[in-house]
N, C-alpha and C positions, 0 to 999 in steps of 0.2 A: 718636212713640208716638200724638201728637193729630190722626192723618189717616187714620181710621179707615172712612169710608166708603165702603162698597165697591158699592154700588149703590141705586137707588134707582127707582122708578114709580110710575105714577097707575093712577088707576080712578077716572075722574070727575073728581073735586075732589079725592076721597082722595090722599094721597100718603104712600106707605110706603118704607120704608128697611132695608137690612140695615147694618149695622155689626158690626165686628171688630176685637180687637186683634194689633197684630203679633204673630209667632209668640213673640217672643222678652220678650213681657209677660204671656203668657196664664197661665205658671205662678202671677201674682203677683194673678190676679182673684179667688181665693179669698180673699183679705182684705177683700173689701168686698163688700157688700150688691150694690152696681152700680159697677162701675171707674171712676175719673173720668174717662179718657180715652173710655170706651164713652157716656157721658152726654154728653161733649162734638160726640162726633161725631153721636148722634142727632140734638142740636141743630142740627149744620152741616145736615141733611138739611132742617131745617126753612127755610132760608134759600134754599132751592130754591123755597121758596112765596111767597117777597116779589116783591111787583110793583109798588114804590116804589123810591126811594133811599136808605129808613132799612130800619135792621135790628132788628130788638126783642130785647130782652133779658129772658127771663123773669124777675120777680122773687118769684113763688107759682104753688105747682104744684097742680092739683085733678085730682081723678078717677086718679090716678096709682098704680097697684098693682107690686109686686115680688112676681112669684110663685116665685120663685127666687134664689138668691144664687150669684156666685162665677162666672159667666157671663165668657166670653169671646168670646163675638159673639151677637149679640142683633136681634131684626126690629122694626119701630118703625112706629105708624100711627095 
């Protein structure tokens, strides 16, 4: 379930990604504001930006908005 990174692309220095739940888990998406597996997959996209040997783990979130709940797929940037 935690392998939801479907696509990633760049525009200059910006990184964008599309992440999705597997079909068998999409029915439970409505139980969450953002399904934990989607959040995990979105963070996997951030690993693509790592340019050194250390991977950062987020401890705080800023400027994050949830515009809808129950999504089975999202785009992040």
